[in-house]
C-alpha positions in Angstrom: -20.3 -33.1 -33.7 -19.3 -29.7 -32.3 -22.9 -28.9 -31.5 -22.9 -31.6 -28.9 -20.5 -29.6 -26.7 -22.2 -26.3 -27.3 -24.4 -26.5 -24.2 -21.5 -27.3 -21.8 -20.3 -24.3 -19.8 -16.8 -23.1 -20.2 -14.7 -23.9 -17.2 -13.3 -20.9 -15.5 -9.8 -21.2 -14.2 -9.6 -21.7 -10.5 -8.1 -18.8 -8.6 -4.9 -19.7 -6.8 -5.1 -19.8 -3.0 -2.4 -17.1 -2.7 -4.5 -14.7 -4.7 -7.5 -15.5 -2.6 -5.6 -14.6 0.5 -4.0 -11.4 -1.0 -7.4 -10.1 -2.2 -8.8 -10.1 1.4 -5.5 -8.8 2.9 -5.5 -5.9 0.4 -9.2 -5.2 0.9 -8.8 -5.2 4.7 -5.8 -2.9 4.6 -7.5 -0.4 2.2 -10.7 -0.2 4.3 -8.6 0.1 7.5 -6.5 2.9 6.0 -9.4 4.9 4.8 -11.3 4.4 8.1 -8.1 5.4 10.1 -7.7 8.6 8.1 -11.4 9.4 8.6 -11.2 8.8 12.3 -8.0 10.9 12.6 -9.5 13.8 10.6 -12.7 13.8 12.8 -11.3 13.6 16.3 -9.3 15.9 18.6 -5.6 16.2 17.7 -4.6 14.8 21.0 -6.2 11.5 20.2 -3.4 9.2 18.8 -1.1 12.1 18.3 1.8 9.9 17.2 -0.2 8.6 14.2 -0.9 12.1 12.7 1.4 12.6 9.8 0.7 16.4 9.4 1.6 16.9 13.1 4.8 14.8 12.6 5.7 17.0 9.5 5.1 20.2 11.5 7.0 19.0 14.6 10.0 17.7 12.6 10.4 20.2 9.8 13.2 22.1 11.5 15.2 19.0 12.6 14.8 17.3 9.2 15.2 20.4 7.0 12.0 19.5 5.0 9.3 22.1 4.9 5.8 21.3 6.3 4.0 22.3 3.0 6.4 20.2 0.9 6.0 17.2 3.2 2.2 17.6 3.3 2.0 17.8 -0.5 4.1 14.7 -1.0 2.0 12.9 1.6 -1.3 13.7 -0.2 0.0 12.5 -3.5 1.5 9.4 -1.9 -1.8 8.6 -0.2 -3.6 9.0 -3.5 -1.2 6.6 -5.2 -1.5 4.2 -2.3 -5.3 4.1 -2.8 -4.8 3.7 -6.6 -2.3 0.8 -6.2 -4.4 -1.0 -3.6 -7.6 -0.4 -5.6 -6.2 -1.8 -8.8 -4.8 -4.8 -7.0 -8.1 -5.5 -5.3 -10.1 -5.3 -8.5 -7.5 -7.4 -10.2 -7.5 -10.1 -7.5 -11.3 -10.3 -7.4 -11.5 -10.5 -11.2 -8.5 -12.7 -11.6 -9.6 -14.2 -14.9 -9.2 -10.8 -16.6 -5.8 -10.7 -18.3 -5.7 -6.9 -18.7 -6.4 -6.4 -15.0 -3.7 -8.9 -14.0 -1.1 -7.1 -16.1 -2.2 -3.7 -14.8 -1.9 -5.1 -11.2 1.6 -6.2 -12.0 2.6 -2.8 -13.2 1.0 -1.0 -10.2 2.9 -3.4 -8.0 6.2 -2.5 -9.6 5.2 1.2 -9.2 4.5 0.4 -5.6 8.1 -0.5 -5.0 9.1 3.0 -5.8 6.4 4.6 -3.6 6.9 2.3 -0.6 10.7 2.3 -1.0 10.8 6.1 -0.9 8.5 6.1 2.1 11.0 3.6 3.8 13.9 5.9 3.0 12.2 9.1 4.2 11.1 7.5 7.6 14.5 5.9 8.1 16.1 9.3 7.5 13.6 10.8 10.0 14.2 8.1 12.5 18.0 8.5 12.4 17.9 12.3 12.7 15.2 12.5 15.3 16.4 9.6 17.5 18.2 11.8 20.0 16.4 15.1 19.5 12.7 14.5 19.9 11.3 11.3 21.4 7.7 11.7 20.3 8.6 12.5 16.7 11.1 9.7 16.7 8.4 7.3 17.9 6.1 8.5 15.1 8.9 8.0 12.6 9.5 4.5 13.9 5.7 3.7 13.6 5.6 5.0 10.0 8.9 3.3 9.1 7.5 0.0 10.2 4.3 0.6 8.3 6.2 1.5 5.2 8.3 -1.7 5.6 5.2 -3.7 6.0 3.7 -2.2 2.8 7.0 -2.7 0.9 7.2 -6.4 1.9 3.5 -6.9 1.0 4.2 -5.3 -2.4 7.2 -7.6 -2.8 5.1 -10.7 -1.9 2.4 -9.6 -4.3 5.0 -9.2 -7.1 6.4 -12.6 -6.4 3.0 -14.3 -6.4 1.9 -12.5 -9.5 5.1 -13.4 -11.3 4.8 -17.1 -10.2 1.2 -17.3 -11.4 2.0 -15.7 -14.7 4.8 -18.2 -15.3 2.6 -21.1 -14.3 0.0 -20.1 -16.9 2.5 -20.1 -19.8 
């Protein structure tokens, strides 16, 4: 009797629409971020000056009391973690049926709260202290604060979607 059903394919669980949307949002953001860094590293420093974090760190080091080298080191590690977090989430979203990847994605999302939250605090601190001192650095701080806020909110949405989908499966 069991041999009758042997030829039938196993049905793969349908990926939720929220995960389908998130996978493309994450992929777009990752590609955009990598291309932006590539463009900014390969063009003249006067091009989109307000989007260059190393110049922001150099211009604001005296006002903020944070050394350029320390800021740049933290920036490089943070960018590497950003790539890692987004990479894991993208792989997990595209291979949603893999339980291990879904759990790993949930953990990287939680880790992302710390990374993006600290970015939010740093750029809020920068914005407050540079607001009346240096207009161009304050504008850069505002741009990066808004970017960090966007990434933090995206991470929060991802966490809520992953938690909801995990509870629906049980």
